[in-house]
C-alpha positions as CSV (number, residue, x, y, z in Angstrom):
1,M,19.2,24.1,3.1
2,I,20.1,21.1,1.0
3,K,21.3,22.1,-2.5
4,V,23.3,19.0,-3.5
5,I,22.4,15.3,-3.4
6,T,25.2,12.8,-4.0
7,I,24.4,9.2,-4.9
8,E,27.0,6.5,-4.5
9,R,25.9,3.0,-5.5
10,E,26.5,-0.7,-6.0
11,Y,26.5,-1.6,-9.7
12,G,23.1,-2.7,-10.8
13,S,21.2,-1.0,-8.0
14,G,19.4,1.3,-10.3
15,A,21.1,4.5,-9.1
16,A,21.5,6.1,-12.6
17,G,17.7,6.0,-13.3
18,I,16.8,7.0,-9.7
19,A,19.2,9.9,-9.8
20,K,17.9,11.1,-13.2
21,A,14.3,10.9,-12.0
22,L,15.2,12.6,-8.7
23,A,16.9,15.5,-10.5
24,A,13.9,15.9,-12.8
25,R,11.5,15.9,-9.9
26,L,13.5,18.6,-8.1
27,G,14.3,20.6,-11.3
28,W,18.0,20.3,-10.5
29,A,20.9,19.6,-12.8
30,L,22.1,15.9,-13.1
31,W,25.8,15.1,-13.1
32,D,26.4,11.5,-14.0
33,R,28.0,10.8,-17.4
34,E,28.1,14.5,-17.7
35,I,31.1,14.5,-15.3
36,T,32.9,12.0,-17.5
37,C,32.3,14.3,-20.5
38,E,33.6,17.3,-18.5
39,I,36.7,15.4,-17.5
40,A,37.3,14.3,-21.1
41,R,37.0,18.0,-22.2
42,R,39.6,19.1,-19.7
43,L,41.9,16.2,-20.6
44,K,41.4,16.9,-24.3
45,C,40.6,13.3,-25.0
46,D,37.6,11.2,-26.0
47,V,35.0,10.2,-23.4
48,R,35.6,6.5,-23.9
49,S,39.2,6.9,-22.7
50,V,38.0,8.4,-19.4
51,E,35.2,5.8,-18.9
52,Q,37.7,3.0,-19.3
53,R,39.8,4.3,-16.4
54,E,37.5,6.1,-14.0
55,E,36.9,4.2,-10.7
56,K,39.4,1.6,-11.7
57,P,42.9,1.2,-10.3
58,D,45.7,0.8,-12.8
59,P,46.9,-2.8,-13.1
60,A,50.3,-3.4,-11.6
61,F,52.0,-3.8,-15.0
62,Y,50.8,-0.4,-15.9
63,G,53.2,1.1,-13.4
64,L,55.6,2.3,-16.1
65,V,53.0,2.8,-18.8
66,K,51.3,6.2,-19.2
67,V,48.5,6.8,-21.7
68,F,48.7,10.1,-23.5
69,M,45.8,11.4,-25.6
70,R,45.6,14.6,-27.6
71,G,42.3,15.4,-29.2
72,S,40.8,12.4,-30.9
73,Y,42.4,9.2,-31.9
74,E,43.1,10.6,-35.4
75,D,45.1,13.6,-34.1
76,H,48.8,13.5,-34.6
77,Y,51.1,14.3,-31.7
78,T,52.8,17.7,-32.1
79,G,54.7,17.8,-28.8
80,G,52.3,19.9,-26.9
81,G,48.8,20.1,-25.4
82,I,48.7,16.6,-24.1
83,E,47.5,15.4,-20.7
84,L,48.4,12.5,-18.5
85,L,45.5,10.1,-18.5
86,D,45.8,7.5,-15.7
87,A,43.6,6.6,-12.7
88,E,45.7,8.6,-10.2
89,H,45.4,11.7,-12.4
90,L,41.7,11.2,-12.7
91,A,41.4,10.8,-8.9
92,E,42.7,14.3,-8.5
93,L,40.7,15.7,-11.3
94,F,37.4,14.2,-10.0
95,E,37.6,16.4,-7.0
96,K,38.2,19.6,-9.0
97,V,35.3,18.9,-11.3
98,V,32.9,17.9,-8.6
99,K,33.6,21.0,-6.6
100,D,33.3,23.1,-9.7
101,V,29.9,21.7,-10.7
102,V,28.3,22.2,-7.3
103,S,29.2,25.9,-7.6
104,R,26.9,26.1,-10.6
105,G,23.7,25.5,-8.7
106,P,21.5,22.8,-7.2
107,C,22.3,19.3,-8.5
108,V,22.3,15.5,-8.1
109,I,25.7,13.9,-8.6
110,V,26.3,10.2,-9.2
111,G,29.5,8.7,-7.8
112,R,32.9,9.9,-8.9
113,G,33.9,10.3,-5.3
114,S,31.4,13.1,-4.7
115,P,30.2,12.0,-1.2
116,W,33.8,12.1,0.0
117,F,34.8,15.4,-1.7
118,L,31.7,17.1,-0.3
119,R,31.6,15.4,3.1
120,D,32.1,18.7,5.0
121,R,29.4,20.7,3.2
122,A,26.2,21.3,5.3
123,D,24.2,21.8,2.1
124,T,24.9,18.2,0.8
125,L,22.8,15.1,1.3
126,R,24.9,11.9,0.8
127,A,23.1,8.6,-0.1
128,F,24.3,5.2,-0.9
129,L,22.1,2.8,-2.9
130,Y,22.4,-1.0,-2.8
131,A,20.3,-4.0,-3.6
132,P,20.2,-7.8,-3.2
133,Y,22.1,-9.7,-5.9
134,E,19.1,-11.0,-7.7
135,E,17.6,-7.5,-7.9
136,K,20.8,-6.2,-9.4
137,V,20.7,-9.1,-11.9
138,R,17.1,-8.2,-12.8
139,R,17.9,-4.5,-13.2
140,T,21.0,-5.1,-15.3
141,L,19.4,-7.6,-17.6
142,A,16.6,-5.1,-18.1
143,T,19.2,-2.7,-19.7
144,G,19.8,-5.2,-22.4
145,K,22.9,-6.9,-21.0
146,S,23.3,-10.7,-21.5
147,R,23.3,-12.9,-18.4
148,E,27.0,-13.7,-18.9
149,E,27.9,-10.0,-19.1
150,T,25.7,-9.2,-16.2
151,K,27.4,-11.7,-14.0
152,D,30.8,-10.3,-15.0
153,L,29.8,-6.7,-14.4
154,L,28.3,-7.5,-11.0
155,E,31.5,-9.3,-9.9
156,R,33.9,-6.8,-11.3
157,V,32.7,-3.2,-11.2
158,D,32.2,-2.9,-7.4
159,R,35.5,-4.7,-6.8
160,D,37.2,-2.1,-9.0
161,R,35.5,0.8,-7.2
162,A,36.6,-0.6,-3.8
163,A,40.2,-1.0,-5.1
164,F,40.2,2.5,-6.6
165,V,39.0,4.1,-3.3
166,R,41.4,2.1,-1.2
167,K,44.4,2.9,-3.4
168,Y,43.8,6.6,-4.1
169,Y,41.9,7.7,-1.0
170,G,43.0,5.1,1.6
171,L,39.5,4.2,2.6
172,A,37.2,1.2,2.6
173,W,34.3,1.4,0.1
174,P,31.6,2.1,0.9
175,Y,32.8,4.4,3.7
176,R,29.7,4.4,5.8
177,E,30.4,7.3,8.0
178,I,29.9,9.9,5.3
179,Y,26.4,8.9,4.3
180,H,23.1,10.2,5.6
181,L,21.2,7.3,4.1
182,M,22.0,3.8,2.9
183,I,19.0,2.5,1.0
184,N,18.0,-0.9,-0.4
185,T,16.4,-0.2,-3.8
186,L,14.4,-3.4,-3.8
187,P,11.1,-1.6,-2.8
188,G,11.3,0.4,-6.1
189,D,12.5,3.7,-7.4
190,E,9.6,5.8,-6.2
191,A,10.1,4.5,-2.6
192,V,13.8,5.3,-2.8
193,M,13.2,8.8,-4.0
194,D,10.6,9.4,-1.3
195,L,13.1,8.4,1.4
196,I,15.8,10.7,-0.1
197,L,13.4,13.6,-0.3
198,R,12.2,13.1,3.2
199,E,15.8,13.1,4.4
200,K,16.3,16.3,2.4
201,E,13.5,18.0,4.3
202,L,14.9,16.9,7.6
203,L,18.4,18.0,6.9
204,S,17.2,21.3,5.5
205,G,15.9,22.1,9.0
206,V,19.3,21.5,10.5
207,R,21.4,24.5,11.3
208,G,25.1,24.8,12.1
209,P,28.1,22.6,11.6
210,E,26.3,19.4,12.7
211,A,24.7,19.3,9.3
212,G,28.0,18.4,7.8
213,L,30.3,15.6,8.6
214,K,34.0,15.7,9.1
215,S,35.8,12.4,8.7
216,R,37.9,11.0,11.5
217,A,40.5,10.4,8.8
218,D,41.0,14.2,8.4
């Protein structure tokens, strides 16, 4: 029985809205920005600090620079209660948080390495969403971004994600072997959700270890 759906995505493919609608249709919890908030809580820092670093590799010149945050920006350092906040630390923390949230009940999780962390679970459906460039432009502009900002985001975000996965997990992104579905979102959100739900029905009928997927890299 499928109890978890993970959605990895190209930037601008509409995954956030699709995941939200899918979770609502199923009556499941949604973990998207909520994971960022959970990580920020555990790190005792503000959400923006985590968002600036998640799924991004540290620049080379950051090798000797470590960012420490305690509470909010206004807090004064007292010598205790601080957490290391860099991409490598986040890479390790993502796995802990993802595995914790799935223990809380059925859910839809967006990104944050969840397909990889949950690759051996037979109760997890792993999907990857992508779209043609012009469709990603259309969807991103519709969120209120300028054309210049849209172009920058489409060029940069997925490149950073790929670099992050390569550096901290030693894998190519997207790592196709771990996905049950790779879906072009051009036909629309409803069509994408129908495909995911159909796959959920099919996988829910599978019994035994073949429902999971163990990476050759293990």
